[in-house]
KEFI-849964 format. One record per residue (C-alpha): residue number from 1; residue in three letters; x, y, z. Coordinates in pm, 1 decimal, padded with zeros to 6 digits. Layout:
N
+-----+---------+----------+----------+----------+
! num ! residuo !       c1 !       c2 !       c3 !
+-----+---------+----------+----------+----------+
! NUM !     ala !        X !        Y !        Z !
...
+-----+---------+----------+----------+----------+
***
This chain:
341
+-----+---------+----------+----------+----------+
! num ! residuo !       c1 !       c2 !       c3 !
+-----+---------+----------+----------+----------+
!   1 !     met !  01279.9 !  01606.2 ! -01995.8 !
!   2 !     ser !  01547.6 !  01365.5 ! -01951.5 !
!   3 !     gly !  01744.2 !  01270.6 ! -01642.7 !
!   4 !     ala !  01603.4 !  01227.5 ! -01327.3 !
!   5 !     pro !  01270.2 !  01296.8 ! -01271.6 !
!   6 !     thr !  01122.3 !  01600.4 ! -01125.8 !
!   7 !     phe !  00797.1 !  01650.4 ! -00978.5 !
!   8 !     gly !  00542.6 !  01884.0 ! -00840.8 !
!   9 !     ile !  00236.8 !  02103.3 ! -00894.1 !
!  10 !     glu !  00390.5 !  02391.8 ! -01050.5 !
!  11 !     leu !  00540.6 !  02222.9 ! -01339.8 !
!  12 !     trp !  00237.0 !  01901.6 ! -01353.6 !
!  13 !     ser !  00064.5 !  02206.8 ! -01371.2 !
!  14 !     ser !  00252.6 !  02299.1 ! -01711.2 !
!  15 !     asp !  00100.3 !  02329.8 ! -02075.8 !
!  16 !     ala !  00473.9 !  02208.5 ! -02143.8 !
!  17 !     trp !  00497.8 !  01887.2 ! -01938.7 !
!  18 !     arg !  00169.1 !  01830.3 ! -02002.8 !
!  19 !     glu !  00247.0 !  01806.2 ! -02405.8 !
!  20 !     gln !  00592.5 !  01573.7 ! -02327.6 !
!  21 !     ala !  00325.1 !  01362.7 ! -02088.9 !
!  22 !     val !  00091.5 !  01320.4 ! -02440.8 !
!  23 !     gly !  00337.3 !  01310.4 ! -02657.7 !
!  24 !     trp !  00499.2 !  01022.6 ! -02454.8 !
!  25 !     ala !  00192.0 !  00852.2 ! -02381.8 !
!  26 !     asp !  00089.9 !  00858.7 ! -02718.2 !
!  27 !     arg !  00382.6 !  00755.1 ! -02874.0 !
!  28 !     arg !  00335.7 !  00481.1 ! -02634.8 !
!  29 !     leu ! -00003.2 !  00383.6 ! -02694.3 !
!  30 !     ala !  00083.0 !  00318.4 ! -03040.8 !
!  31 !     asp !  00345.5 !  00031.0 ! -02957.4 !
!  32 !     ala !  00139.3 ! -00130.5 ! -02808.3 !
!  33 !     gly ! -00080.8 ! -00101.5 ! -03138.1 !
!  34 !     leu ! -00369.9 !  00103.4 ! -02887.3 !
!  35 !     glu ! -00455.9 !  00476.1 ! -02978.9 !
!  36 !     arg ! -00560.5 !  00747.5 ! -02859.3 !
!  37 !     thr ! -00942.0 !  00889.3 ! -02947.3 !
!  38 !     gly ! -01036.9 !  01221.3 ! -02747.1 !
!  39 !     glu ! -00858.8 !  01451.8 ! -02516.6 !
!  40 !     thr ! -00692.8 !  01400.3 ! -02246.6 !
!  41 !     thr ! -00686.9 !  01571.5 ! -01877.0 !
!  42 !     gln ! -00532.6 !  01532.8 ! -01530.0 !
!  43 !     pro ! -00845.9 !  01474.8 ! -01275.1 !
!  44 !     his ! -00559.0 !  01396.9 ! -00989.2 !
!  45 !     leu ! -00277.6 !  01683.8 ! -00915.3 !
!  46 !     arg ! -00181.2 !  01634.6 ! -00526.9 !
!  47 !     pro !  00158.3 !  01782.0 ! -00416.7 !
!  48 !     trp !  00202.7 !  01363.7 ! -00388.8 !
!  49 !     gly !  00204.2 !  01364.3 ! -00784.1 !
!  50 !     thr ! -00060.6 !  01347.9 ! -01033.0 !
!  51 !     val ! -00258.2 !  01144.1 ! -01278.0 !
!  52 !     leu ! -00357.8 !  01184.4 ! -01667.1 !
!  53 !     lys ! -00678.3 !  01002.3 ! -01786.5 !
!  54 !     ile ! -00638.2 !  00906.2 ! -02158.1 !
!  55 !     pro ! -00901.0 !  00811.4 ! -02382.4 !
!  56 !     thr ! -00872.3 !  00516.8 ! -02625.1 !
!  57 !     val ! -00970.9 !  00281.7 ! -02862.8 !
!  58 !     thr ! -01041.8 ! -00044.9 ! -02560.6 !
!  59 !     gly ! -01128.2 !  00249.4 ! -02298.4 !
!  60 !     gln ! -00950.0 !  00490.5 ! -02079.9 !
!  61 !     ala ! -00597.5 !  00427.1 ! -02026.4 !
!  62 !     trp ! -00437.2 !  00616.7 ! -01704.0 !
!  63 !     leu ! -00046.1 !  00814.1 ! -01672.4 !
!  64 !     lys !  00048.5 !  00792.4 ! -01313.1 !
!  65 !     ala !  00364.4 !  01008.1 ! -01229.5 !
!  66 !     pro !  00408.8 !  01007.9 ! -00899.2 !
!  67 !     gly !  00627.5 !  01209.3 ! -00712.7 !
!  68 !     pro !  00990.8 !  01169.1 ! -00445.4 !
!  69 !     gly !  00773.0 !  00968.9 ! -00155.4 !
!  70 !     thr !  00681.9 !  00753.6 ! -00422.0 !
!  71 !     val !  00867.6 !  00741.8 ! -00763.3 !
!  72 !     phe !  00941.0 !  00371.7 ! -00677.0 !
!  73 !     glu !  00624.5 !  00314.5 ! -00721.2 !
!  74 !     val !  00664.7 !  00302.0 ! -01085.2 !
!  75 !     ala !  00970.8 !  00087.6 ! -01103.2 !
!  76 !     leu !  00772.2 ! -00175.6 ! -00915.3 !
!  77 !     tyr !  00547.9 ! -00168.5 ! -01191.4 !
!  78 !     glu !  00754.5 ! -00224.7 ! -01403.4 !
!  79 !     leu !  00865.2 ! -00602.0 ! -01191.9 !
!  80 !     leu !  00484.8 ! -00672.8 ! -01065.4 !
!  81 !     gly !  00375.1 ! -00718.3 ! -01479.8 !
!  82 !     arg !  00722.6 ! -00940.8 ! -01526.7 !
!  83 !     val !  00646.2 ! -01123.3 ! -01192.0 !
!  84 !     ala !  00308.8 ! -01161.8 ! -01122.7 !
!  85 !     pro !  00101.3 ! -01073.6 ! -01439.4 !
!  86 !     asp ! -00171.1 ! -01212.6 ! -01302.1 !
!  87 !     trp ! -00227.8 ! -01042.3 ! -01020.2 !
!  88 !     val ! -00192.2 ! -00662.6 ! -01096.2 !
!  89 !     leu ! -00210.2 ! -00420.3 ! -01343.0 !
!  90 !     pro !  00061.5 ! -00452.2 ! -01628.9 !
!  91 !     pro !  00162.6 ! -00192.3 ! -01738.3 !
!  92 !     ile !  00140.1 ! -00042.2 ! -02125.0 !
!  93 !     ala !  00481.9 !  00120.9 ! -02066.1 !
!  94 !     val !  00670.6 !  00258.1 ! -01786.6 !
!  95 !     asp !  00950.3 !  00519.9 ! -01793.8 !
!  96 !     val !  01183.3 !  00437.4 ! -01479.5 !
!  97 !     glu !  01399.7 !  00795.4 ! -01556.1 !
!  98 !     arg !  01138.0 !  01087.7 ! -01615.2 !
!  99 !     gly !  00828.6 !  00876.1 ! -01336.4 !
! 100 !     trp !  00568.8 !  00781.7 ! -01556.8 !
! 101 !     val !  00368.3 !  00498.2 ! -01589.7 !
! 102 !     leu !  00116.1 !  00421.2 ! -01825.0 !
! 103 !     leu ! -00234.4 !  00225.0 ! -01657.2 !
! 104 !     pro ! -00482.2 !  00033.9 ! -01844.0 !
! 105 !     asp ! -00848.1 !  00114.6 ! -01690.7 !
! 106 !     gly ! -00899.4 ! -00155.4 ! -01403.3 !
! 107 !     gly ! -01261.6 ! -00171.7 ! -01457.3 !
! 108 !     thr ! -01479.7 ! -00161.1 ! -01086.6 !
! 109 !     thr ! -01364.8 ! -00226.1 ! -00751.3 !
! 110 !     leu ! -01438.5 ! -00377.0 ! -00393.3 !
! 111 !     gly ! -01498.2 ! -00147.8 ! -00313.2 !
! 112 !     asp ! -01845.4 ! -00059.2 ! -00481.8 !
! 113 !     arg ! -01963.3 ! -00284.7 ! -00527.2 !
! 114 !     leu ! -01930.3 ! -00358.6 ! -00071.0 !
! 115 !     asp ! -02363.6 ! -00380.3 ! -00171.0 !
! 116 !     glu ! -02352.4 ! -00620.3 ! -00406.5 !
! 117 !     val ! -02110.5 ! -00863.3 ! -00252.4 !
! 118 !     asp ! -01955.9 ! -01071.6 !  00050.5 !
! 119 !     leu ! -01726.7 ! -00901.4 !  00126.0 !
! 120 !     thr ! -01573.9 ! -01215.7 !  00351.0 !
! 121 !     asp ! -01616.2 ! -01465.6 !  00043.0 !
! 122 !     ala ! -01441.7 ! -01229.3 ! -00193.0 !
! 123 !     leu ! -01142.4 ! -01131.8 !  00048.0 !
! 124 !     val ! -01154.6 ! -01576.2 !  00047.8 !
! 125 !     thr ! -01048.9 ! -01655.2 ! -00231.1 !
! 126 !     ile ! -00871.5 ! -01255.9 ! -00279.4 !
! 127 !     leu ! -00698.5 ! -01316.5 ! -00037.4 !
! 128 !     pro ! -00420.0 ! -01646.8 ! -00144.8 !
! 129 !     arg ! -00433.8 ! -01502.6 ! -00476.9 !
! 130 !     tyr ! -00225.5 ! -01206.5 ! -00282.2 !
! 131 !     ala ! -00055.5 ! -01451.5 ! -00075.1 !
! 132 !     gln !  00058.0 ! -01616.9 ! -00363.3 !
! 133 !     leu !  00212.9 ! -01288.9 ! -00449.8 !
! 134 !     gln !  00339.2 ! -01214.6 ! -00221.2 !
! 135 !     arg !  00569.3 ! -01630.0 ! -00198.9 !
! 136 !     asp !  00621.3 ! -01513.6 ! -00599.1 !
! 137 !     leu !  00812.9 ! -01161.8 ! -00505.0 !
! 138 !     val !  01041.0 ! -01364.3 ! -00262.3 !
! 139 !     pro !  01335.4 ! -01342.7 ! -00458.1 !
! 140 !     his !  01318.8 ! -00988.5 ! -00548.7 !
! 141 !     val !  01319.8 ! -00852.3 ! -00184.9 !
! 142 !     asp !  01651.0 ! -00726.4 ! -00244.6 !
! 143 !     ala !  01548.9 ! -00563.3 ! -00617.0 !
! 144 !     leu !  01283.8 ! -00394.0 ! -00415.7 !
! 145 !     leu !  01432.6 ! -00221.2 ! -00181.6 !
! 146 !     ser !  01671.7 ! -00089.4 ! -00419.2 !
! 147 !     phe !  01366.1 !  00099.3 ! -00626.5 !
! 148 !     gly !  01345.2 !  00303.4 ! -00284.5 !
! 149 !     ile !  01093.7 !  00126.5 ! -00156.9 !
! 150 !     ala !  01154.8 !  00153.2 !  00258.1 !
! 151 !     asp !  01292.2 ! -00067.7 !  00433.3 !
! 152 !     met !  01040.0 ! -00234.7 !  00689.2 !
! 153 !     arg !  01097.7 ! -00532.9 !  00790.6 !
! 154 !     pro !  01134.9 ! -00701.3 !  01099.2 !
! 155 !     ala !  01545.3 ! -00616.4 !  01160.7 !
! 156 !     ala !  01477.7 ! -00281.5 !  01064.9 !
! 157 !     met !  01209.0 ! -00200.1 !  01262.1 !
! 158 !     pro !  01368.6 ! -00110.1 !  01576.0 !
! 159 !     ala !  01440.2 !  00152.5 !  01406.0 !
! 160 !     arg !  01140.0 !  00236.3 !  01233.2 !
! 161 !     phe !  00960.0 !  00280.4 !  01564.8 !
! 162 !     asp !  01217.0 !  00535.9 !  01685.4 !
! 163 !     glu !  01164.3 !  00739.0 !  01358.3 !
! 164 !     ala !  00818.1 !  00744.6 !  01424.9 !
! 165 !     leu !  00809.7 !  00830.8 !  01799.9 !
! 166 !     asp !  01052.4 !  01127.9 !  01700.9 !
! 167 !     arg !  00824.9 !  01170.9 !  01413.2 !
! 168 !     val !  00519.1 !  01200.0 !  01518.5 !
! 169 !     gly !  00606.3 !  01370.2 !  01873.5 !
! 170 !     arg !  00725.9 !  01717.5 !  01617.0 !
! 171 !     tyr !  00358.5 !  01653.9 !  01541.3 !
! 172 !     val !  00212.6 !  01616.1 !  01901.7 !
! 173 !     asp !  00453.4 !  01935.9 !  01969.2 !
! 174 !     asp !  00371.6 !  02217.5 !  01717.4 !
! 175 !     arg ! -00049.2 !  02114.0 !  01649.0 !
! 176 !     gly ! -00085.8 !  01906.5 !  01932.3 !
! 177 !     arg ! -00430.7 !  01875.4 !  02132.2 !
! 178 !     asp ! -00501.2 !  01809.7 !  02514.3 !
! 179 !     gly ! -00367.8 !  01418.5 !  02617.7 !
! 180 !     asp ! -00209.6 !  01384.6 !  02288.8 !
! 181 !     arg !  00104.0 !  01404.0 !  02423.9 !
! 182 !     glu !  00110.3 !  01106.2 !  02649.1 !
! 183 !     ile ! -00040.6 !  00878.9 !  02350.1 !
! 184 !     leu !  00300.9 !  00924.9 !  02247.4 !
! 185 !     glu !  00485.7 !  00851.5 !  02556.0 !
! 186 !     arg !  00276.1 !  00595.9 !  02631.2 !
! 187 !     ala !  00397.9 !  00408.7 !  02277.3 !
! 188 !     ala !  00780.9 !  00574.2 !  02353.7 !
! 189 !     ala !  00766.0 !  00335.7 !  02711.6 !
! 190 !     his !  00599.4 ! -00048.3 !  02526.6 !
! 191 !     arg !  00941.1 !  00032.4 !  02376.7 !
! 192 !     asp !  01091.0 ! -00347.3 !  02469.9 !
! 193 !     thr !  00771.4 ! -00506.3 !  02341.3 !
! 194 !     phe !  00812.2 ! -00346.6 !  02040.6 !
! 195 !     met !  01108.5 ! -00508.2 !  02034.8 !
! 196 !     gly !  01080.2 ! -00872.3 !  02182.5 !
! 197 !     trp !  00815.8 ! -00814.0 !  01823.0 !
! 198 !     cys !  01043.9 ! -00736.8 !  01596.6 !
! 199 !     asp !  01288.0 ! -01110.0 !  01787.0 !
! 200 !     arg !  00998.8 ! -01265.1 !  01737.3 !
! 201 !     leu !  00914.4 ! -01210.7 !  01387.4 !
! 202 !     arg !  01330.7 ! -01241.7 !  01303.1 !
! 203 !     ala !  01326.0 ! -01625.8 !  01458.3 !
! 204 !     gly !  01025.3 ! -01681.4 !  01228.7 !
! 205 !     val !  01079.5 ! -01940.6 !  00852.5 !
! 206 !     val !  00799.4 ! -01675.9 !  00739.0 !
! 207 !     pro !  01062.0 ! -01451.9 !  00456.7 !
! 208 !     ala !  00999.3 ! -01045.9 !  00434.4 !
! 209 !     ser !  00851.1 ! -00936.3 !  00053.5 !
! 210 !     leu !  00662.1 ! -00717.5 ! -00036.7 !
! 211 !     asp !  00362.0 ! -00538.8 !  00199.6 !
! 212 !     his !  00045.2 ! -00365.9 !  00005.1 !
! 213 !     asn !  00041.3 ! -00107.6 !  00299.3 !
! 214 !     asp ! -00264.5 !  00004.6 !  00203.2 !
! 215 !     leu ! -00480.9 ! -00335.4 !  00063.5 !
! 216 !     his ! -00867.9 ! -00212.1 !  00151.3 !
! 217 !     pro ! -01082.2 ! -00292.5 ! -00106.6 !
! 218 !     trp ! -01099.8 ! -00030.1 ! -00301.3 !
! 219 !     asn ! -00744.0 ! -00075.6 ! -00394.7 !
! 220 !     ile ! -00862.1 ! -00444.8 ! -00508.5 !
! 221 !     phe ! -00983.8 ! -00418.7 ! -00854.6 !
! 222 !     val ! -01244.9 ! -00724.6 ! -00923.5 !
! 223 !     ala ! -01447.3 ! -00908.3 ! -01193.4 !
! 224 !     gly ! -01680.2 ! -01144.4 ! -01185.7 !
! 225 !     asp ! -02032.1 ! -01159.8 ! -01025.8 !
! 226 !     asp ! -01930.6 ! -01250.8 ! -00668.8 !
! 227 !     gly ! -01619.3 ! -00984.6 ! -00756.0 !
! 228 !     ser ! -01411.4 ! -01259.4 ! -00635.0 !
! 229 !     glu ! -01118.8 ! -01224.9 ! -00875.4 !
! 230 !     gly ! -00869.5 ! -00964.7 ! -00805.7 !
! 231 !     arg ! -00583.0 ! -00768.0 ! -00870.8 !
! 232 !     phe ! -00432.4 ! -00478.5 ! -00666.5 !
! 233 !     tyr ! -00342.6 ! -00180.4 ! -00710.6 !
! 234 !     asp ! -00254.4 !  00166.6 ! -00619.2 !
! 235 !     trp !  00126.7 !  00037.3 ! -00448.3 !
! 236 !     gly !  00218.6 !  00416.0 ! -00336.7 !
! 237 !     asp !  00183.0 !  00323.1 !  00064.7 !
! 238 !     ala !  00409.4 ! -00023.1 ! -00009.3 !
! 239 !     val !  00692.7 ! -00129.2 !  00179.5 !
! 240 !     val !  00930.9 ! -00491.2 !  00236.0 !
! 241 !     ser !  00826.7 ! -00683.4 !  00545.2 !
! 242 !     his !  00713.8 ! -00917.6 !  00702.9 !
! 243 !     pro !  00473.9 ! -00978.1 !  00431.2 !
! 244 !     phe !  00190.1 ! -01075.3 !  00719.1 !
! 245 !     ala !  00221.5 ! -00720.1 !  00767.3 !
! 246 !     ser ! -00074.9 ! -00702.6 !  00435.2 !
! 247 !     met ! -00321.2 ! -00813.5 !  00673.5 !
! 248 !     leu ! -00328.0 ! -00558.2 !  00873.4 !
! 249 !     leu ! -00585.2 ! -00447.5 !  00656.9 !
! 250 !     gly ! -00600.3 ! -00699.1 !  00459.0 !
! 251 !     val ! -00789.7 ! -00868.9 !  00655.0 !
! 252 !     gly ! -00830.5 ! -00639.3 !  00939.5 !
! 253 !     phe ! -01057.2 ! -00474.4 !  00719.9 !
! 254 !     ile ! -01353.5 ! -00727.0 !  00792.3 !
! 255 !     gly ! -01329.6 ! -00577.7 !  01187.2 !
! 256 !     leu ! -01419.7 ! -00256.1 !  01067.5 !
! 257 !     his ! -01667.4 ! -00274.6 !  00862.8 !
! 258 !     leu ! -01915.8 ! -00537.3 !  00973.3 !
! 259 !     gln ! -01812.8 ! -00383.9 !  01315.9 !
! 260 !     val ! -01687.8 ! -00787.0 !  01483.2 !
! 261 !     gly ! -01360.3 ! -00817.6 !  01629.0 !
! 262 !     gln ! -01053.5 ! -01016.9 !  01566.3 !
! 263 !     asp ! -01265.0 ! -01354.1 !  01677.6 !
! 264 !     asp ! -01541.1 ! -01375.2 !  01417.5 !
! 265 !     pro ! -01536.9 ! -01614.4 !  01243.7 !
! 266 !     arg ! -01546.6 ! -01445.5 !  00900.2 !
! 267 !     val ! -01242.7 ! -01297.3 !  01047.4 !
! 268 !     leu ! -01131.4 ! -01535.9 !  01106.4 !
! 269 !     arg ! -01193.1 ! -01784.3 !  00734.1 !
! 270 !     ala ! -01034.8 ! -01446.7 !  00553.4 !
! 271 !     arg ! -00703.1 ! -01539.0 !  00835.6 !
! 272 !     asp ! -00674.3 ! -01881.1 !  00778.7 !
! 273 !     ala ! -00745.1 ! -01836.4 !  00361.1 !
! 274 !     tyr ! -00423.7 ! -01576.3 !  00289.0 !
! 275 !     leu ! -00218.8 ! -01879.3 !  00582.0 !
! 276 !     glu ! -00269.3 ! -02084.0 !  00315.3 !
! 277 !     val ! -00076.5 ! -02020.5 !  00101.2 !
! 278 !     phe !  00264.1 ! -02024.8 !  00383.5 !
! 279 !     thr !  00124.5 ! -02323.2 !  00585.7 !
! 280 !     asp !  00412.5 ! -02580.6 !  00435.4 !
! 281 !     leu !  00643.2 ! -02315.8 !  00607.7 !
! 282 !     ala !  00500.8 ! -02398.9 !  00933.7 !
! 283 !     pro !  00226.0 ! -02459.9 !  01148.7 !
! 284 !     arg ! -00084.2 ! -02286.2 !  01079.5 !
! 285 !     ala ! -00087.0 ! -02241.7 !  01487.5 !
! 286 !     asp !  00298.4 ! -02029.3 !  01454.9 !
! 287 !     leu !  00176.1 ! -01877.0 !  01111.1 !
! 288 !     val ! -00071.7 ! -01712.2 !  01293.7 !
! 289 !     glu !  00171.4 ! -01626.2 !  01624.4 !
! 290 !     glu !  00366.7 ! -01461.6 !  01270.0 !
! 291 !     leu ! -00001.7 ! -01292.8 !  01146.7 !
! 292 !     glu ! -00072.2 ! -01140.9 !  01506.4 !
! 293 !     leu !  00264.6 ! -01014.5 !  01544.1 !
! 294 !     ala !  00381.5 ! -00931.3 !  01220.8 !
! 295 !     cys !  00022.4 ! -00724.4 !  01169.9 !
! 296 !     arg !  00077.8 ! -00521.5 !  01568.0 !
! 297 !     ala !  00455.4 ! -00383.2 !  01439.2 !
! 298 !     gly !  00308.0 ! -00307.8 !  01109.1 !
! 299 !     lys !  00101.0 ! -00052.8 !  01284.4 !
! 300 !     val !  00420.0 !  00157.7 !  01293.0 !
! 301 !     ala !  00540.8 !  00115.7 !  00996.7 !
! 302 !     arg !  00190.5 !  00262.1 !  00912.3 !
! 303 !     ala !  00222.5 !  00533.7 !  01122.1 !
! 304 !     leu !  00582.7 !  00646.5 !  00886.1 !
! 305 !     thr !  00349.2 !  00573.8 !  00588.3 !
! 306 !     trp !  00030.7 !  00773.1 !  00734.0 !
! 307 !     glu !  00337.3 !  01069.2 !  00826.1 !
! 308 !     arg !  00506.4 !  01089.8 !  00504.9 !
! 309 !     ser !  00197.5 !  01188.1 !  00338.7 !
! 310 !     ile !  00051.9 !  01396.1 !  00515.1 !
! 311 !     arg !  00382.1 !  01570.5 !  00595.5 !
! 312 !     glu !  00380.8 !  01625.0 !  00156.6 !
! 313 !     gln !  00033.6 !  01754.2 !  00124.7 !
! 314 !     gly !  00084.7 !  01965.6 !  00385.1 !
! 315 !     tyr ! -00088.0 !  01956.0 !  00777.0 !
! 316 !     asp ! -00316.8 !  02177.8 !  00677.6 !
! 317 !     glu ! -00476.6 !  02042.8 !  00382.8 !
! 318 !     ala ! -00502.1 !  01733.2 !  00626.7 !
! 319 !     gly ! -00775.3 !  01803.3 !  00841.3 !
! 320 !     asp ! -00847.3 !  01543.2 !  01092.4 !
! 321 !     phe ! -00641.4 !  01311.0 !  00902.3 !
! 322 !     ala ! -00354.7 !  01433.2 !  01038.4 !
! 323 !     arg ! -00391.2 !  01215.5 !  01356.0 !
! 324 !     ala ! -00356.9 !  00960.7 !  01180.6 !
! 325 !     pro !  00024.5 !  00818.2 !  01291.5 !
! 326 !     leu !  00019.4 !  00971.1 !  01648.2 !
! 327 !     glu ! -00354.5 !  00692.8 !  01632.3 !
! 328 !     ser ! -00165.8 !  00522.4 !  01429.0 !
! 329 !     leu !  00065.5 !  00479.1 !  01700.5 !
! 330 !     asp ! -00203.0 !  00449.3 !  02072.9 !
! 331 !     ala ! -00335.6 !  00113.0 !  01824.3 !
! 332 !     met ! -00003.0 ! -00015.6 !  01825.6 !
! 333 !     leu ! -00143.1 ! -00084.7 !  02221.7 !
! 334 !     asp ! -00431.7 ! -00221.3 !  02146.5 !
! 335 !     ala ! -00545.3 ! -00543.1 !  02241.9 !
! 336 !     thr ! -00637.8 ! -00717.9 !  01903.6 !
! 337 !     trp ! -00387.2 ! -00684.0 !  01647.2 !
! 338 !     met ! -00660.7 ! -00550.0 !  01357.1 !
! 339 !     gly ! -00575.1 ! -00171.4 !  01260.2 !
! 340 !     arg ! -00836.8 !  00081.8 !  01326.0 !
! 341 !     thr ! -00762.5 !  00274.9 !  00992.5 !
+-----+---------+----------+----------+----------+
***
């Protein structure tokens, strides 16, 4: 199993691969003073990756083997475990060569507790921690890019915009419904506007960092009675970008969940709590402007992330999600900076 990572359902479902993976996990658990206590199962087997569930003396462990589009996550976990161990699941072990990461169990997600806790109150505490993680990672941007994480920084986004139009255009040509071509052409007509957003972000004061790019409550493990002790998980959609683009969902989910607009006091509370970590860089009004621009531009990054995952899965298997890249481009033109998905 040495050499460049090999991927795919045929390999991951084979007895030989599972024997190799479980043997590696057993050795790494032993190195950490842990022991497997039962049979390993494989609850997730998808074109974009697989996961093994491993019972241990201290609870479940998880071996994650991402596919080629997200294998950067293995090296990223190793870096996050060194740089920001308080805000992530520190890996038990990583093998960048094989493309494997062994993780402890994260417990309950914020999404699982939405009926128990106040979402806004929880995010007001959690999002500043995420912001600090982003600031801690600023010196490591070159390393992040070297892992293969997509470059979605403002200077790269004009080319990414054209890439999104091209990729979504192929979907429209092959599978589009009535009106889809009009949506695509409307987005293309706003290219100059989009370029203006990118220029303004490039002139801003906030440096690029890691954007989780899917920061919804089911990707945040929580503890405590109020669900405010958060750790961030599932970095497979991550990009390097203006850090504020993370709030497209990080704050925007409040609007989606509560069906409120961008000026709702609960949205503003969470937004301002996140921005507080950056107030040494610029006045709050300037930071608010950058956040709104970054989230608008981030809708193009979301379109590309959706398109990649759907292409890996197969459009026939994606169902209604097959339209998500087109809808993300369409959302770029919304009056609100918050996301639809």
